[in-house]
C-alpha positions in Angstrom: 0.9 -13.1 17.6 1.6 -16.6 16.3 5.2 -17.6 16.2 6.5 -14.4 17.9 8.0 -14.0 21.3 6.2 -11.4 23.5 9.3 -9.2 23.8 9.6 -9.0 20.0 6.1 -7.7 19.6 6.7 -5.1 22.3 9.9 -4.0 20.6 8.1 -3.6 17.3 5.4 -1.5 18.8 7.4 0.1 21.6 9.5 3.1 22.3 12.8 3.6 24.0 13.5 5.0 27.4 16.4 7.4 27.0 19.2 6.1 24.8 19.6 5.5 21.1 17.6 7.1 18.2 15.2 9.8 19.2 11.7 8.3 19.3 8.5 10.2 18.6 4.9 8.9 18.8 3.2 12.2 17.9 2.0 12.7 14.3 2.3 16.0 12.5 0.1 18.8 13.8 0.7 21.4 11.2 -2.4 23.5 10.6 -1.9 23.4 6.9 -4.8 21.3 5.5 -2.7 20.3 2.5 0.4 19.5 4.5 0.8 16.1 3.0 1.6 17.7 -0.4 3.2 20.9 0.9 6.7 21.2 -0.7 8.1 22.8 2.5 6.9 19.9 4.7 8.2 17.3 2.1 11.6 19.1 1.9 11.8 19.0 5.7 11.8 15.2 5.7 13.8 14.7 2.6 10.8 13.8 0.4 9.7 15.3 -2.9 6.2 16.2 -3.9 6.3 14.9 -7.5 7.9 12.0 -9.1 10.1 12.4 -12.2 8.2 12.8 -15.5 9.3 9.4 -16.7 8.0 7.8 -13.6 4.6 9.4 -14.0 4.4 8.3 -17.6 5.5 4.7 -16.8 3.1 4.5 -13.9 0.1 5.6 -15.9 0.9 3.6 -19.1 1.2 0.5 -17.0 -2.0 1.0 -15.1 -4.2 1.9 -18.2 -3.8 -1.4 -19.9 -7.0 -3.2 -18.9 -6.8 -7.0 -18.3 -10.3 -7.3 -19.7 -11.2 -7.5 -23.3 -13.9 -5.4 -24.9 -14.6 -3.9 -28.3 -12.8 -0.6 -28.0 -9.8 1.0 -29.7 -6.7 -1.2 -30.0 -6.8 -4.6 -31.8 -5.6 -7.5 -29.6 -6.3 -10.9 -31.2 -9.0 -13.2 -32.6 -11.1 -15.9 -31.0 -13.5 -18.4 -32.5 -17.1 -17.2 -32.9 -19.7 -18.7 -30.5 -23.4 -18.4 -30.7 -24.6 -15.1 -29.3 -21.5 -13.0 -30.4 -22.3 -9.7 -32.1 -22.0 -10.4 -35.9 -20.5 -6.9 -36.6 -17.3 -8.1 -34.9 -16.8 -11.0 -37.3 -13.6 -10.9 -39.4 -15.0 -11.6 -42.8 -11.5 -11.4 -44.4 -10.3 -14.1 -42.1 -13.4 -16.1 -42.9 -12.7 -15.9 -46.6 -9.2 -17.3 -46.1 -10.0 -20.0 -43.5 -13.7 -20.8 -44.0 -14.1 -20.4 -40.2 -15.7 -17.7 -38.2 -13.5 -15.6 -35.9 -14.3 -12.6 -33.8 -12.0 -9.6 -33.5 -11.0 -8.7 -29.9 -9.8 -5.3 -28.8 -7.9 -4.2 -25.8 -9.8 -1.6 -23.8 -8.0 1.5 -22.7 -9.7 2.4 -19.4 -9.3 4.9 -16.6 -8.3 3.3 -13.3 -10.3 3.1 -10.1 -7.9 3.1 -7.2 -8.6 2.5 -3.5 -5.8 3.4 -1.1 -6.2 1.4 2.2 -4.2 3.1 5.0 -3.4 1.5 8.4 -4.3 3.8 11.3 -3.6 1.4 14.2 -1.5 2.9 17.1 1.7 1.2 16.0 1.8 3.5 13.0 2.4 6.4 15.4 6.1 5.5 15.8 9.2 7.0 14.4 12.9 7.6 15.1 13.9 9.9 12.2 11.6 12.8 12.9 8.7 11.2 11.0 6.2 8.6 12.1 5.2 5.7 9.9 1.7 7.2 9.8 2.9 10.5 8.4 5.2 8.7 5.9 2.2 6.7 4.8 0.0 9.8 4.4 2.7 11.5 2.3 2.9 8.4 0.1 -0.9 8.1 -0.2 -1.3 11.8 -1.1 1.4 11.5 -3.8 -0.3 8.5 -5.4 -3.7 10.1 -5.2 -2.3 13.3 -6.8 -0.7 11.4 -9.7 -3.9 9.3 -10.3 -6.1 12.4 -10.3 -3.8 14.2 -12.8 -4.6 11.4 -15.2 -8.4 11.6 -14.6 -8.3 8.3 -12.6 -10.7 7.8 -9.7 -9.1 7.5 -6.2 -10.7 6.6 -2.9 -9.4 6.1 0.7 -10.1 3.5 3.3 -8.8 3.5 6.9 -8.4 0.3 9.0 -6.8 -0.9 12.2 -8.6 -2.6 15.1 -11.8 -2.2 13.1 -12.7 -0.9 9.6 -12.8 2.9 9.5 -14.0 5.4 7.1 -14.2 4.5 3.4 -14.3 7.4 0.9 -15.5 6.2 -2.5 -13.2 6.8 -5.5 -13.8 10.1 -7.3 -11.9 11.7 -10.1 -12.5 15.4 -9.3 -9.4 17.5 -8.5 -11.0 18.8 -5.3 -11.3 15.2 -4.1 -7.6 15.2 -3.1 -8.3 17.8 -0.4 -11.1 15.6 1.0 -8.8 12.6 1.2 -6.1 14.6 3.0 -8.7 15.9 5.5 -9.7 12.3 6.3 -6.1 11.5 7.1 -5.6 14.6 9.2 -8.9 14.1 11.2 -8.3 10.3 11.8 -4.8 9.9 13.3 -3.6 6.5 14.5 -5.4 5.1 17.5 -6.4 1.8 19.1 -5.2 -1.8 18.7 -4.7 -4.0 15.7 -6.9 -6.4 13.9 -5.7 -6.1 10.3 -7.3 -9.3 9.0 -10.7 -8.6 10.4 -10.8 -4.9 9.5 -9.5 -5.5 6.0 -12.1 -8.1 5.3 -14.9 -5.9 6.5 -13.6 -2.9 4.6 -13.1 -4.7 1.3 -16.7 -6.0 1.3 -17.7 -2.4 0.6 -15.5 -2.0 -2.5 -18.0 -3.3 -5.0 -16.1 -2.7 -8.3 -12.8 -4.1 -9.4 -10.0 -1.7 -8.7 -6.3 -1.2 -8.0 -6.0 -1.6 -4.2 -2.9 0.1 -2.7 -2.3 -1.2 0.9 -0.1 1.0 3.1 0.7 -0.6 6.5 3.4 -1.7 8.9 1.7 -5.2 8.8 2.2 -5.7 12.6 -0.3 -8.5 13.2 -0.4 -12.3 12.9 1.3 -13.0 9.6 -0.6 -16.0 8.4 -4.0 -14.4 9.1 -2.9 -11.1 7.6 -1.7 -12.8 4.5 -5.0 -14.6 4.1 -6.9 -11.3 4.3 -4.7 -9.7 1.7 -4.9 -12.7 -0.6 -8.7 -12.5 -0.2 -8.6 -9.0 -1.6 -6.8 -10.2 -4.7 -9.2 -13.2 -4.9 -12.0 -10.7 -5.4 -10.5 -9.5 -8.6 -8.6 -6.5 -7.4 -5.0 -5.7 -8.5 -3.2 -5.4 -5.1 0.0 -3.5 -4.2 1.3 -3.7 -0.7 3.7 -1.0 0.6 5.2 -2.3 3.9 6.2 0.7 5.9 8.9 0.3 8.6 11.0 2.5 10.7 14.8 1.7 10.4 15.1 1.2 14.2 12.4 -1.5 14.1 14.6 -3.6 11.9 17.9 -3.0 13.6 17.0 -2.4 17.3 19.8 0.2 17.4 19.1 1.3 20.9 21.8 1.2 23.6 21.8 -0.3 27.2 18.9 -1.6 29.3 15.8 0.3 28.3 12.1 0.4 29.3 9.9 -0.3 26.3 6.2 0.5 26.2 3.6 -1.1 24.0 1.8 1.9 22.4 -1.4 -0.1 21.9 -1.7 -1.8 25.4 0.5 0.4 27.6 2.4 -2.7 28.8 6.0 -2.0 29.8 9.1 -4.2 29.9 12.8 -3.5 30.6 15.3 -5.2 28.3 19.0 -5.2 27.7 19.0 -4.5 24.0 22.6 -5.8 23.4 21.7 -9.2 24.7 18.6 -9.7 22.4 19.6 -7.7 19.3 20.9 -10.6 17.2 17.8 -12.8 18.0 15.5 -9.8 17.4 17.0 -9.0 14.0 16.8 -12.6 12.9 13.2 -12.9 13.8 12.3 -9.6 12.1 14.1 -10.8 8.9 12.1 -14.0 9.1 8.9 -12.0 9.6 9.5 -9.8 6.6 10.4 -12.9 4.5 7.1 -14.5 5.4 5.2 -11.5 3.9 7.5 -11.3 0.9 7.1 -14.9 0.0 3.4 -15.2 0.9 2.4 -12.2 -1.2 4.7 -12.8 -4.2 3.6 -16.4 -4.5 0.0 -15.2 -4.7 0.9 -12.8 -7.5 0.6 -9.7 -5.2 3.2 -6.9 -5.6 5.1 -6.4 -2.4 7.4 -3.4 -1.7 9.1 -2.9 1.7 9.8 0.8 2.5 11.7 2.5 5.3 10.7 6.0 6.5 14.3 7.1 5.9 13.8 6.5 2.1 12.6 9.3 -0.2 9.4 7.7 -1.5 9.9 8.9 -5.0 13.0 6.7 -5.4 11.3 3.8 -3.6 8.3 4.0 -5.9 10.5 4.2 -9.0 12.2 1.0 -7.9 8.8 -0.6 -7.4 7.6 0.5 -10.8 10.7 -1.0 -12.5 9.9 -4.3 -10.8 6.2 -4.1 -11.7 7.0 -3.4 -15.4 9.2 -6.5 -15.4 6.5 -8.7 -13.9 3.8 -7.4 -16.2 6.0 -7.7 -19.4 
């Protein structure tokens, strides 16, 4: 991991020995096939199944404005006529006033195609608040899919980690949500990490322009991961990155000398947390800033999330920011 000390990487992927926040590396095993939208499960972790009405309306109205021009419903502007344009769209009234040919352009109101890309590398199976990053990501992905399908938008799901995993094409049937949640349940976190390589391979199979929602802890080489995410945007997709972290990953709020284990390699290392905490927090802050700057400079929406945050509030804050950017 370029620019990172080995111990920092192990902390980010590791688990504590016996002191500090309670660590878990096991994902939810509830038999309920719809558990990622079950109100009881959501209440257990302080999450809510549906966003406020104004959030839904703001979310959908923002997404349904197409960046492409067609000849549809709502008038947008004029442009000069060029050979080959359909004559039925000429503005004859404007021609009468200006003696120049202009074509009317309309803003297309379209349904959205959304592909949710979810990180299933082993580092996602980590949590200190009773909820792993993986389960938090699954709750979030299910909520987004639910909202999109309610508006007749097409939603798909792709899994990635050490290699590209299953890619479920976007569909707009209500029953499709059950299929997406089944894919999450049947493919828990496993294996190492190669975010850049697996993302590039996965996105090659997304043929049509869409909204791409990336949910990941982004634990991999920052420069290469940034290149891969910018490549997605370069293919014409509108990209949103939800950076999911556990609070203890940022603060290293463990006490004493502890034995940390890398959940992807099994490597172990004993560390006195008090002696390295300040350096660790500084490097984590720098790492987060790398992603924030690298993505926002490329015009990609970046939203850090902690598993202790109710995701309805986090998504509302994000939507406010997005509305300001798109205004």
